[in-house]
Steps between C-alpha positions, in 0.01 A plus 500: 500500500167540702229244565290665228776488248569140577138402463481699171803307380328168587189604322687619194700172490177308509346704210816472304476118540144532379623699196806297407438138587175405298626583153828336574333181625273514192805524283659212665208292479471558117874418465471181720184385289712520194312788325714717275566834666621799302796719642264801512270288727810410719579884530144616565378206727831426657753773517265818512294383801816405705668837416188695602458304816865566593450880431183506702688343799780747428241789569477645143197723502449485124481115528243535783280715285552260196401194733196685634383594148549135378332349792207751480456433123517146557248507792265721298508257201439204713220674671338603164535140379286381792195685334542302171211289432672172397693439810555165667555455877869436432534822300305694768716365785829574314388860398367577839812377671710695241295816568526480878857412533638748243254770600591466873870497411467822290316679788738382767802594292354838424341588847672324767690741735746216581587451123527888462733503794713222347534685169587823672767314702644344180497843325678652799762230471549576122525875568770428750677261279463212737291251305784320355447577124 
């Protein structure tokens, strides 16, 4: 593994944490607070983000595309919400943070040469049957 591929792997792991951890933490907070949680919520807010994060770290291109689209849509929605007339300072700060963080993560995941190198490395391993799956 080259230095660029290692850097891409570290960046991808960070973005996977960004994609997977917040929904799981929110779900854990709801459960800890005693709120009733449906099984579908456990699946969509707990299982799906963890599986997508794991697949992203595993170098699955389709998951990379899915995460880029999801982060991009979320960033665009947060950016549009900034222009609503009835915003408070708290709403503005949360929306702008969401727009910046998810927007930058989408751009880095899509355009970073190191991330591309990591995904190419992972796909070479799959082609050679060396990925362990």
